[in-house]
Backbone as JSON Lines, residues from 0, in Angstrom:
{"i":0,"aa":"M","n":[-4.28,-27.61,9.85],"ca":[-4.2,-27.11,8.59],"c":[-4.15,-28.4,7.59]}
{"i":1,"aa":"D","n":[-5.01,-28.59,7.17],"ca":[-4.93,-29.49,5.8],"c":[-3.18,-28.88,5.17]}
{"i":2,"aa":"E","n":[-2.73,-30.42,4.9],"ca":[-1.66,-29.5,4.13],"c":[-1.72,-29.56,2.94]}
{"i":3,"aa":"R","n":[-2.37,-29.41,2.33],"ca":[-2.48,-29.01,0.89],"c":[-2.57,-27.84,0.98]}
{"i":4,"aa":"L","n":[-3.32,-26.99,1.8],"ca":[-3.3,-25.81,1.82],"c":[-2.73,-24.74,2.21]}
{"i":5,"aa":"R","n":[-1.84,-26.11,3.16],"ca":[-0.67,-24.76,3.54],"c":[0.33,-24.83,2.57]}
{"i":6,"aa":"G","n":[0.56,-25.89,1.68],"ca":[0.98,-25.47,0.97],"c":[1.27,-23.66,0.08]}
{"i":7,"aa":"L","n":[0.2,-23.92,-0.45],"ca":[-1.02,-22.85,-1.66],"c":[-1.21,-21.29,-0.9]}
{"i":8,"aa":"L","n":[-1.05,-20.97,0.48],"ca":[-0.74,-20.08,1.27],"c":[0.38,-19.28,1.2]}
{"i":9,"aa":"S","n":[0.54,-18.56,1.27],"ca":[2.02,-17.72,0.96],"c":[2.24,-17.01,2.43]}
{"i":10,"aa":"D","n":[3.99,-17.56,2.99],"ca":[3.54,-16.56,4.02],"c":[4.18,-14.75,4.02]}
{"i":11,"aa":"D","n":[3.63,-14.32,3.18],"ca":[4.21,-13.45,2.8],"c":[2.77,-12.34,2.57]}
{"i":12,"aa":"P","n":[2.67,-11.45,3.91],"ca":[1.5,-9.93,3.86],"c":[0.88,-9.67,2.73]}
{"i":13,"aa":"G","n":[2.02,-10.06,2.21],"ca":[1.41,-8.36,0.65],"c":[1.49,-9.33,-0.32]}
{"i":14,"aa":"H","n":[1.72,-10.6,0.06],"ca":[1.34,-11.92,-1.99],"c":[0.32,-10.96,-2.36]}
{"i":15,"aa":"I","n":[0.1,-11.65,-3.25],"ca":[-1.81,-11.66,-4.58],"c":[-1.79,-12.05,-4.32]}
{"i":16,"aa":"Y","n":[-2.81,-13.27,-4.63],"ca":[-2.97,-14.51,-5.36],"c":[-3.76,-14.17,-6.48]}
{"i":17,"aa":"S","n":[-2.99,-15.22,-7.7],"ca":[-3.61,-14.72,-9.06],"c":[-5.05,-16.05,-8.47]}
{"i":18,"aa":"E","n":[-5.6,-15.49,-10.21],"ca":[-7.17,-16.88,-9.59],"c":[-6.93,-17.96,-9.71]}
{"i":19,"aa":"E","n":[-5.78,-18.41,-10.33],"ca":[-5.18,-19.9,-10.46],"c":[-5.06,-20.09,-8.55]}
{"i":20,"aa":"E","n":[-4.25,-19.81,-8.2],"ca":[-3.87,-20.05,-7.31],"c":[-4.96,-19.9,-6.06]}
{"i":21,"aa":"L","n":[-6.23,-19.23,-6.15],"ca":[-7.77,-18.37,-5.03],"c":[-7.98,-20.3,-6.14]}
{"i":22,"aa":"D","n":[-8.54,-20.14,-6.9],"ca":[-9.35,-21.69,-6.7],"c":[-8.33,-22.54,-6.86]}
{"i":23,"aa":"A","n":[-7.47,-23.06,-6.86],"ca":[-6.73,-23.49,-5.42],"c":[-7.04,-24.52,-3.93]}
{"i":24,"aa":"I","n":[-7.25,-23.42,-4.23],"ca":[-7.84,-23.16,-2.59],"c":[-9.33,-22.92,-2.08]}
{"i":25,"aa":"E","n":[-10.1,-22.01,-3.06],"ca":[-11.73,-22.78,-3.02],"c":[-11.81,-23.89,-3.16]}
{"i":26,"aa":"A","n":[-10.78,-25.16,-3.79],"ca":[-11.49,-26.62,-3.57],"c":[-11.19,-26.95,-2.1]}
{"i":27,"aa":"I","n":[-10.31,-26.03,-1.24],"ca":[-9.89,-27.16,-0.05],"c":[-10.94,-26.77,0.64]}
{"i":28,"aa":"D","n":[-11.04,-25.15,0.63],"ca":[-11.36,-23.92,1.91],"c":[-11.89,-23.15,0.88]}
{"i":29,"aa":"P","n":[-13.7,-22.58,0.55],"ca":[-14.08,-22.15,-0.25],"c":[-14.32,-20.99,0.24]}
{"i":30,"aa":"A","n":[-14.31,-20.84,2.25],"ca":[-14.51,-19.97,2.17],"c":[-13.13,-18.96,2.76]}
{"i":31,"aa":"L","n":[-12.88,-19.13,3.61],"ca":[-11.1,-19.33,3.56],"c":[-11.07,-17.87,2.22]}
{"i":32,"aa":"A","n":[-10.54,-18.99,0.31],"ca":[-10.9,-17.75,-0.47],"c":[-11.34,-16.86,-0.64]}
{"i":33,"aa":"L","n":[-12.62,-17.14,-0.49],"ca":[-13.66,-16.14,-0.33],"c":[-13.08,-14.83,0.66]}
{"i":34,"aa":"R","n":[-12.39,-15.41,2.21],"ca":[-11.95,-14.06,2.35],"c":[-10.75,-13.41,1.83]}
{"i":35,"aa":"L","n":[-9.94,-14.01,0.93],"ca":[-9.03,-13.89,0.18],"c":[-8.94,-12.68,-0.39]}
{"i":36,"aa":"E","n":[-9.97,-13.29,-1.11],"ca":[-10.34,-12.1,-2.9],"c":[-10.89,-10.96,-2.3]}
{"i":37,"aa":"R","n":[-12.0,-11.1,-0.72],"ca":[-12.39,-9.56,-0.96],"c":[-11.52,-8.68,-0.3]}
{"i":38,"aa":"V","n":[-10.27,-9.29,0.37],"ca":[-9.39,-8.34,1.12],"c":[-8.57,-7.38,0.24]}
{"i":39,"aa":"Q","n":[-8.2,-8.76,-1.12],"ca":[-6.9,-8.58,-2.17],"c":[-8.57,-7.22,-2.56]}
{"i":40,"aa":"F","n":[-9.69,-7.45,-3.04],"ca":[-10.48,-6.55,-3.69],"c":[-10.41,-5.46,-3.04]}
{"i":41,"aa":"L","n":[-10.57,-5.74,-1.61],"ca":[-10.5,-3.7,-1.15],"c":[-10.02,-3.5,-0.71]}
{"i":42,"aa":"A","n":[-8.38,-4.3,-0.42],"ca":[-7.39,-3.56,-0.78],"c":[-7.12,-2.25,-2.37]}
{"i":43,"aa":"R","n":[-7.12,-3.33,-2.87],"ca":[-6.9,-2.51,-4.26],"c":[-8.28,-1.51,-4.64]}
{"i":44,"aa":"R","n":[-9.17,-1.98,-4.02],"ca":[-10.46,0.02,-4.36],"c":[-9.84,0.56,-3.6]}
{"i":45,"aa":"G","n":[-9.56,0.41,-2.53],"ca":[-8.67,1.41,-1.23],"c":[-7.94,2.16,-1.8]}
{"i":46,"aa":"G","n":[-6.45,1.74,-2.3],"ca":[-5.31,1.92,-2.66],"c":[-4.86,2.85,-1.48]}
{"i":47,"aa":"E","n":[-4.04,3.99,-1.28],"ca":[-4.06,4.8,-0.58],"c":[-4.9,6.06,-0.21]}
{"i":48,"aa":"A","n":[-5.18,5.89,0.85],"ca":[-5.41,7.16,1.92],"c":[-5.54,8.51,1.27]}
{"i":49,"aa":"A","n":[-6.26,9.32,1.08],"ca":[-6.14,10.87,0.78],"c":[-6.91,11.21,2.31]}
{"i":50,"aa":"P","n":[-6.01,12.64,1.87],"ca":[-5.98,13.33,3.62],"c":[-8.02,13.54,2.71]}
{"i":51,"aa":"A","n":[-8.33,14.02,4.08],"ca":[-9.8,14.5,4.67],"c":[-10.4,15.67,4.14]}
{"i":52,"aa":"E","n":[-10.99,15.51,3.2],"ca":[-11.65,16.81,2.44],"c":[-13.04,16.61,2.49]}
{"i":53,"aa":"G","n":[-13.83,18.0,2.98],"ca":[-15.29,18.24,2.84],"c":[-15.44,18.38,4.21]}
{"i":54,"aa":"P","n":[-16.86,18.42,4.28],"ca":[-17.74,17.77,5.28],"c":[-18.35,16.09,4.85]}
{"i":55,"aa":"I","n":[-18.62,15.98,6.4],"ca":[-18.99,13.95,6.46],"c":[-20.68,13.92,6.42]}
{"i":56,"aa":"D","n":[-20.25,13.47,5.21],"ca":[-22.37,13.18,4.74],"c":[-22.62,11.9,5.7]}
{"i":57,"aa":"E","n":[-23.03,11.7,6.88],"ca":[-23.74,10.62,7.4],"c":[-24.39,9.52,6.86]}
{"i":58,"aa":"A","n":[-24.97,10.6,6.38],"ca":[-25.63,8.73,5.32],"c":[-24.93,7.72,5.3]}
{"i":59,"aa":"A","n":[-24.12,8.81,3.82],"ca":[-22.91,7.11,3.74],"c":[-21.64,7.62,4.59]}
{"i":60,"aa":"V","n":[-22.14,7.0,5.38],"ca":[-21.21,6.96,6.45],"c":[-21.9,5.19,6.7]}
{"i":61,"aa":"R","n":[-23.35,5.5,7.04],"ca":[-23.62,5.0,8.1],"c":[-23.81,3.84,7.08]}
{"i":62,"aa":"E","n":[-24.33,4.18,5.48],"ca":[-24.41,2.72,4.51],"c":[-22.29,1.51,4.39]}
{"i":63,"aa":"A","n":[-22.08,3.1,4.36],"ca":[-20.76,2.2,4.56],"c":[-20.41,1.07,5.64]}
{"i":64,"aa":"I","n":[-20.95,1.93,6.62],"ca":[-21.19,1.26,8.51],"c":[-21.73,-0.3,7.84]}
{"i":65,"aa":"D","n":[-22.75,-0.32,7.57],"ca":[-23.82,-1.08,6.64],"c":[-23.2,-1.7,6.23]}
{"i":66,"aa":"E","n":[-22.14,-1.89,5.14],"ca":[-21.12,-2.31,3.82],"c":[-20.61,-3.6,5.56]}
{"i":67,"aa":"A","n":[-20.07,-2.83,5.01],"ca":[-18.3,-3.49,6.53],"c":[-19.48,-4.52,8.2]}
{"i":68,"aa":"R","n":[-20.52,-4.12,7.87],"ca":[-20.68,-4.35,9.26],"c":[-21.35,-6.32,8.3]}
{"i":69,"aa":"A","n":[-22.27,-6.2,7.17],"ca":[-22.76,-7.17,6.23],"c":[-20.8,-8.23,6.11]}
{"i":70,"aa":"I","n":[-20.02,-7.58,5.97],"ca":[-18.3,-8.62,5.07],"c":[-18.05,-9.19,6.94]}
{"i":71,"aa":"L","n":[-18.71,-8.0,7.53],"ca":[-18.08,-8.83,8.88],"c":[-18.88,-9.63,9.94]}
{"i":72,"aa":"A","n":[-20.33,-9.42,9.25],"ca":[-21.01,-10.58,9.84],"c":[-20.54,-11.89,9.44]}
{"i":73,"aa":"R","n":[-19.62,-12.26,8.16],"ca":[-19.7,-14.08,7.39],"c":[-18.58,-14.26,8.2]}
{"i":74,"aa":"D","n":[-17.73,-13.95,9.34],"ca":[-17.07,-14.84,9.85],"c":[-17.66,-14.62,11.6]}
{"i":75,"aa":"G","n":[-18.75,-13.99,11.5],"ca":[-19.49,-13.77,13.29],"c":[-19.08,-12.71,13.51]}
{"i":76,"aa":"G","n":[-18.81,-11.65,13.16],"ca":[-18.44,-10.29,13.27],"c":[-19.22,-8.82,13.5]}
{"i":77,"aa":"D","n":[-19.46,-8.25,14.25],"ca":[-20.7,-6.71,14.25],"c":[-19.46,-6.29,14.12]}
{"i":78,"aa":"I","n":[-20.11,-4.98,13.92],"ca":[-20.29,-3.19,14.16],"c":[-20.9,-2.39,14.11]}
{"i":79,"aa":"E","n":[-20.6,-1.6,15.51],"ca":[-21.96,-0.37,15.4],"c":[-21.35,1.19,15.6]}
{"i":80,"aa":"L","n":[-22.0,2.31,14.83],"ca":[-21.67,3.35,14.58],"c":[-21.77,3.71,16.02]}
{"i":81,"aa":"V","n":[-21.17,4.83,16.26],"ca":[-21.23,5.18,18.28],"c":[-21.5,6.1,17.3]}
{"i":82,"aa":"E","n":[-20.5,7.68,16.69],"ca":[-20.17,9.42,16.47],"c":[-19.37,9.03,14.9]}
{"i":83,"aa":"V","n":[-20.43,10.23,15.32],"ca":[-19.41,11.09,13.96],"c":[-18.99,12.16,14.37]}
{"i":84,"aa":"D","n":[-17.7,12.41,14.43],"ca":[-17.2,13.04,15.06],"c":[-16.84,14.4,14.41]}
{"i":85,"aa":"H","n":[-17.79,15.86,13.52],"ca":[-17.15,16.37,12.59],"c":[-15.94,17.21,12.9]}
{"i":86,"aa":"E","n":[-15.8,17.67,14.09],"ca":[-14.8,18.84,14.46],"c":[-13.6,18.41,14.02]}
{"i":87,"aa":"R","n":[-13.54,16.43,14.31],"ca":[-11.79,15.91,14.01],"c":[-11.86,14.68,13.28]}
{"i":88,"aa":"A","n":[-12.85,14.75,12.41],"ca":[-12.85,14.39,10.75],"c":[-12.94,12.81,11.95]}
{"i":89,"aa":"T","n":[-13.82,12.46,11.9],"ca":[-13.47,10.73,12.86],"c":[-14.56,9.89,12.95]}
{"i":90,"aa":"V","n":[-14.82,8.57,13.43],"ca":[-15.9,7.57,12.76],"c":[-16.07,7.24,13.94]}
{"i":91,"aa":"V","n":[-16.34,6.94,14.95],"ca":[-16.22,5.76,16.38],"c":[-17.28,4.84,15.91]}
{"i":92,"aa":"V","n":[-16.37,4.26,16.07],"ca":[-17.42,2.47,16.44],"c":[-17.69,2.08,17.3]}
{"i":93,"aa":"L","n":[-17.6,0.74,17.11],"ca":[-17.64,-0.56,18.29],"c":[-18.03,-1.45,17.93]}
{"i":94,"aa":"M","n":[-16.82,-2.46,17.22],"ca":[-16.27,-4.13,17.03],"c":[-16.97,-4.76,17.91]}
{"i":95,"aa":"K","n":[-17.85,-6.12,17.27],"ca":[-18.38,-6.24,18.35],"c":[-18.12,-7.42,17.67]}
{"i":96,"aa":"G","n":[-19.34,-8.51,18.8],"ca":[-19.23,-10.02,18.18],"c":[-17.86,-10.42,18.12]}
{"i":97,"aa":"A","n":[-17.17,-10.96,17.31],"ca":[-16.52,-12.64,17.1],"c":[-15.34,-11.19,16.66]}
{"i":98,"aa":"C","n":[-15.46,-9.91,16.53],"ca":[-14.09,-9.09,15.93],"c":[-13.64,-8.29,18.08]}
{"i":99,"aa":"A","n":[-14.69,-8.67,18.36],"ca":[-14.34,-8.17,19.91],"c":[-13.48,-8.41,20.65]}
{"i":100,"aa":"G","n":[-12.35,-8.47,20.84],"ca":[-11.02,-9.27,21.15],"c":[-10.35,-9.5,20.41]}
{"i":101,"aa":"C","n":[-10.34,-9.85,18.87],"ca":[-10.08,-10.67,18.5],"c":[-9.32,-9.9,16.84]}
{"i":102,"aa":"P","n":[-7.52,-10.23,17.99],"ca":[-6.8,-9.9,16.81],"c":[-6.41,-8.96,15.7]}
{"i":103,"aa":"N","n":[-7.34,-9.79,14.91],"ca":[-7.25,-9.33,13.05],"c":[-8.52,-8.37,12.6]}
{"i":104,"aa":"S","n":[-8.72,-7.62,14.39],"ca":[-10.4,-6.8,14.28],"c":[-9.47,-5.43,13.98]}
{"i":105,"aa":"V","n":[-8.06,-5.84,14.28],"ca":[-7.86,-4.15,14.78],"c":[-7.02,-4.11,12.88]}
{"i":106,"aa":"L","n":[-6.93,-5.55,12.52],"ca":[-6.53,-4.88,10.29],"c":[-8.12,-5.26,10.16]}
{"i":107,"aa":"D","n":[-9.61,-5.61,10.4],"ca":[-10.88,-5.42,9.76],"c":[-10.54,-4.4,9.96]}
{"i":108,"aa":"L","n":[-10.57,-3.1,11.13],"ca":[-10.48,-2.24,11.65],"c":[-10.29,-1.13,10.0]}
{"i":109,"aa":"R","n":[-9.24,-1.12,10.02],"ca":[-8.01,-0.27,9.08],"c":[-8.84,-0.59,7.55]}
{"i":110,"aa":"N","n":[-8.4,-1.75,7.61],"ca":[-8.66,-2.67,5.78],"c":[-10.03,-2.84,5.4]}
{"i":111,"aa":"V","n":[-10.81,-2.51,6.08],"ca":[-12.39,-3.24,5.43],"c":[-12.64,-1.52,5.97]}
{"i":112,"aa":"V","n":[-13.48,-2.28,7.03],"ca":[-13.39,-0.77,7.83],"c":[-13.37,1.0,6.81]}
{"i":113,"aa":"E","n":[-12.66,1.52,7.4],"ca":[-11.42,2.88,7.8],"c":[-11.56,2.78,5.91]}
{"i":114,"aa":"R","n":[-11.52,1.97,5.41],"ca":[-11.65,2.18,3.64],"c":[-12.85,1.94,3.47]}
{"i":115,"aa":"L","n":[-13.46,0.93,4.08],"ca":[-14.77,1.3,2.89],"c":[-15.6,2.85,3.02]}
{"i":116,"aa":"V","n":[-15.36,3.77,4.35],"ca":[-16.12,4.93,4.96],"c":[-15.53,5.71,4.36]}
{"i":117,"aa":"R","n":[-14.08,5.95,4.19],"ca":[-13.14,7.08,3.57],"c":[-13.7,6.85,2.01]}
{"i":118,"aa":"G","n":[-13.86,5.73,1.48],"ca":[-13.42,5.14,0.03],"c":[-15.32,6.19,-0.5]}
{"i":119,"aa":"R","n":[-16.25,6.3,0.69],"ca":[-17.68,6.59,0.69],"c":[-17.54,8.13,1.31]}
{"i":120,"aa":"C","n":[-16.81,8.71,1.82],"ca":[-17.2,9.94,2.98],"c":[-15.55,10.62,2.95]}
{"i":121,"aa":"P","n":[-15.46,11.28,1.68],"ca":[-14.48,12.22,1.64],"c":[-14.09,12.89,2.72]}
{"i":122,"aa":"G","n":[-14.86,13.13,3.41],"ca":[-13.82,14.06,4.86],"c":[-14.09,13.55,5.6]}
{"i":123,"aa":"V","n":[-13.65,12.76,6.02],"ca":[-13.17,11.68,6.83],"c":[-11.97,11.69,7.36]}
{"i":124,"aa":"A","n":[-11.16,11.82,7.93],"ca":[-9.47,11.77,8.23],"c":[-9.38,9.58,9.07]}
{"i":125,"aa":"R","n":[-10.67,9.6,9.92],"ca":[-9.89,8.43,9.82],"c":[-11.34,7.45,11.15]}
{"i":126,"aa":"V","n":[-10.74,6.05,11.32],"ca":[-11.64,5.77,11.55],"c":[-10.92,4.38,13.14]}
{"i":127,"aa":"V","n":[-12.01,4.94,14.45],"ca":[-12.08,4.6,15.31],"c":[-12.16,3.38,15.99]}
{"i":128,"aa":"N","n":[-12.02,2.09,17.16],"ca":[-13.05,1.54,17.38],"c":[-12.89,1.9,19.24]}
{"i":129,"aa":"R","n":[-14.01,2.03,19.49],"ca":[-14.36,2.63,21.19],"c":[-14.67,1.15,21.64]}
{"i":130,"aa":"F","n":[-13.51,0.9,22.93],"ca":[-12.85,-0.4,23.26],"c":[-13.94,0.09,24.68]}
């Protein structure tokens, strides 16, 4: 890793990068800056998960999965909708591509996929990966 970049990155997983920090990172590694900005955006947008309420709109689930697929594809990942379990208020997906076996896929599932799905489908309680 570039020493300049190492000096800009925080060891604190909860660190929120300022616009100035992201600009400095972007000058060295534009893809990393985009990923950091995207994760921060999703974290702000998702907030704390609310309890599941109401029926599950499968069309909205598919739209959210498609949006997640576009995000994951930027890093070589993919996702497939396997099942919508109405009884358990659970969406089952299959993480594929670079996500299969990647240690970060657990974080991507929670911080990207689940936040998108639950944000659009209040009836979903959780999203799980089928291996």
